[in-house]
C-alpha positions in Angstrom: 6.2 -13.4 7.6 5.4 -9.7 5.8 2.3 -7.5 5.3 2.1 -6.1 1.8 0.2 -2.7 1.6 -1.0 -1.1 -1.3 -0.4 3.5 -0.9 -2.4 5.7 -1.4 -3.4 9.4 -2.5 -4.0 11.0 0.2 -1.6 12.6 1.6 -0.4 15.1 4.7 2.7 16.7 5.1 2.8 17.6 8.4 6.0 15.7 10.4 9.0 16.2 7.8 11.9 13.2 7.9 15.4 14.4 9.0 16.5 12.2 6.4 16.6 11.8 2.8 15.7 9.6 0.4 17.5 6.8 -2.0 16.7 6.0 -5.4 16.9 3.3 -7.1 17.9 3.5 -10.8 14.7 2.6 -11.6 13.2 5.2 -9.1 15.6 7.7 -10.8 15.0 6.9 -14.9 11.0 7.6 -14.1 11.6 11.1 -11.9 13.7 11.8 -14.6 11.1 11.3 -17.2 8.5 13.0 -15.3 10.3 16.0 -15.2 10.6 16.1 -18.8 7.2 16.9 -19.5 5.1 19.2 -20.7 1.7 20.6 -19.1 -0.6 19.5 -22.0 1.2 15.8 -21.6 0.6 15.6 -17.6 -3.0 16.3 -17.6 -3.2 14.3 -20.0 -1.0 11.5 -18.5 -3.4 12.1 -14.7 -6.3 13.2 -16.8 -6.8 16.3 -14.2 -7.7 19.6 -15.6 -5.4 22.9 -16.0 -5.6 23.7 -11.8 -4.9 20.1 -9.9 -1.5 20.2 -12.9 0.1 22.7 -10.8 0.1 20.6 -7.6 1.7 17.5 -9.4 4.2 19.6 -11.0 5.1 21.2 -7.2 5.3 17.0 -6.3 7.5 16.6 -9.3 9.6 19.6 -9.5 10.4 18.2 -5.7 11.6 15.4 -6.1 15.2 15.9 -6.1 15.4 18.2 -4.0 12.2 18.6 -1.5 11.4 17.4 2.3 11.1 13.8 2.5 8.8 12.2 5.5 7.9 9.0 6.9 6.1 6.5 4.5 3.8 6.0 7.3 3.7 9.6 8.4 2.8 11.2 4.8 -0.1 8.4 3.3 -2.9 9.7 4.9 -6.1 7.7 2.5 -8.4 5.7 3.8 -6.8 2.1 5.1 -3.7 4.3 6.8 -5.9 6.7 8.6 -7.3 3.1 10.5 -4.2 2.5 12.5 -2.8 5.5 13.9 0.9 4.6 14.9 2.3 6.2 18.2 6.1 7.8 18.1 6.4 6.5 21.8 5.6 2.7 21.3 8.8 1.3 20.3 6.9 -2.5 20.1 4.8 -1.4 17.7 6.8 1.0 14.9 9.5 -2.2 15.2 6.8 -4.9 14.0 5.6 -2.7 11.2 9.8 -1.9 10.5 10.3 -5.7 9.7 6.7 -7.3 8.5 5.1 -3.9 7.1 5.9 -3.3 3.1 4.0 -0.1 0.9 4.5 -1.2 -2.6 5.1 2.1 -4.4 4.3 2.6 -8.8 7.5 5.0 -8.2 10.0 3.8 -4.9 9.2 0.1 -5.4 8.6 -1.9 -2.0 8.9 0.8 0.9 9.2 0.1 4.9 7.3 2.1 6.6 9.9 3.9 8.3 11.3 5.2 4.6 12.0 8.8 3.7 10.1 9.7 0.6 8.6 12.5 -1.3 5.1 13.4 -1.9 3.9 12.3 -5.3 1.2 11.2 -7.3 2.0 7.9 -10.1 0.2 4.6 -9.8 0.7 2.0 -12.0 -3.1 2.6 -14.3 -0.3 5.7 -15.2 0.5 5.2 -18.8 3.4 6.4 -18.9 6.3 5.3 -20.8 9.7 5.0 -18.9 12.9 4.1 -21.8 9.9 2.8 -24.2 8.5 0.6 -21.3 4.8 1.0 -18.6 6.2 0.9 -15.2 4.7 -2.9 -14.8 7.2 -3.9 -17.5 10.6 -1.0 -16.5 10.3 -2.7 -12.7 9.6 -6.3 -14.0 10.2 -8.8 -11.5 12.4 -6.7 -9.6 9.9 -6.2 -6.7 10.5 -10.1 -5.9 13.7 -9.0 -4.9 12.7 -7.1 -1.5 11.0 -10.1 -0.3 12.5 -13.6 0.4 11.4 -16.9 -1.5 9.0 -19.2 0.4 8.3 -16.6 2.7 4.9 -15.8 4.4 3.3 -12.5 2.1 -0.1 -11.4 3.5 -1.6 -9.1 1.3 -3.8 -6.6 2.5 -2.3 -5.0 -0.7 -4.9 -4.2 -4.1 -4.5 -6.5 -7.4 -3.1 -3.7 -8.9 0.2 -3.4 -6.6 -0.2 -7.1 -5.5 0.4 -8.1 -8.5 3.7 -7.2 -9.6 4.9 -10.1 -6.9 5.2 -13.5 -8.1 2.6 -14.8 -5.5 4.2 -18.6 -6.4 7.3 -17.9 -4.7 5.9 -17.2 -1.4 3.6 -19.1 0.9 0.8 -15.9 -0.3 -2.5 -15.4 1.9 -4.9 -13.2 0.5 -7.7 -11.1 2.9 -11.6 -10.5 2.2 -13.8 -8.3 3.9 -17.8 -8.7 3.8 -20.5 -7.0 5.8 -23.2 -8.7 6.8 -26.4 -7.4 4.5 -29.8 -9.7 4.8 -31.3 -7.8 1.8 -28.2 -9.1 -0.4 -29.1 -12.7 -2.2 -26.2 -14.1 -0.2 -26.4 -12.5 3.0 -23.0 -10.4 2.2 -21.6 -6.8 1.1 -18.3 -5.8 -0.7 -16.4 -3.1 -1.6 -14.2 -0.8 -1.7 -14.3 1.7 1.5 -15.7 -2.3 3.3 -12.6 -3.8 2.1 -10.1 -0.6 2.9 -10.8 -0.1 6.3 -10.6 -4.1 7.0 -7.3 -3.7 5.4 -6.2 -1.2 7.4 -7.7 -2.2 11.3 -5.9 -6.2 10.5 -3.2 -4.1 9.8 -3.5 -2.5 13.2 -4.3 -5.7 15.0 -1.4 -7.7 13.6 0.9 -5.0 15.1 -0.9 -4.7 18.4 -0.5 -8.1 19.4 2.8 -8.6 18.0 1.7 -11.3 15.5 3.7 -13.3 13.6 1.7 -16.8 12.6 -1.3 -17.8 10.6 -3.2 -19.0 13.6 -3.6 -15.8 15.6 -5.0 -13.9 12.8 -7.8 -15.3 12.9 -8.7 -14.1 15.8 -9.0 -10.4 14.3 -12.4 -9.2 15.7 -12.6 -5.4 15.6 -15.3 -3.4 14.3 -17.1 -6.7 15.3 -15.2 -9.2 12.2 -14.7 -12.6 12.9 -13.1 -15.6 10.7 -15.6 -17.3 8.8 -14.2 -20.9 8.0 -16.6 -21.5 5.9 -15.6 -19.6 3.1 -11.2 -19.7 3.7 -8.8 -22.1 2.4 -5.5 -22.3 3.8 -4.9 -19.4 0.6 -7.4 -16.8 1.5 -8.6 -15.7 4.8 -12.5 -14.4 4.8 -14.0 -11.7 7.9 -17.1 -11.1 8.3 -18.4 -8.0 10.0 -21.8 -9.1 11.6 -24.7 -6.7 12.0 -24.9 -5.0 15.5 
């Protein structure tokens, strides 16, 4: 069983890893292309200001030799902030290392403990590498990191989960809603709800060492409940009840 997760733009750089990243050929090609961009090209590529381009350039400049961080220590987006891993809890760390994969546009699928360097890149960035956009450049390579037929719990956004061929796996999507009596269907969903729900689900899976689909339905963090009427074998829906 694998849990797939989207990376985050927000990063924290307070726990340097003693290990160094090992780059794939694709990652190396992306880095070389980024390092060849001028300031004006970077501003256009990322749609950023003169002030913001300085940080992006620092990230790019240090991709070959800068300090590295374990992936789970580096990413600091809203979803990641929902689960804090205690370094002393070897059971949770082992579970995440075995089951948890972050889908990166720069590094490909990575483990929680893989050393990586800070970067800014996603699949919506219109970068051309060897004449191809990032999706075409990676092609079907993401599938090589997963076993055909294994269960994949999709806790990533469509931007990243779309890099995998769902038909190769026992694929399960997740949807998170909040009860809202003011809505016509009494359900509310937006990106903040989804990100928090995904993060809390990872915390639940790792803390309870979940390895089967039945036990996933017991997820009840923050008042969430599994909703069988909206769910099926390929989609698990959880609704946060009114407090």
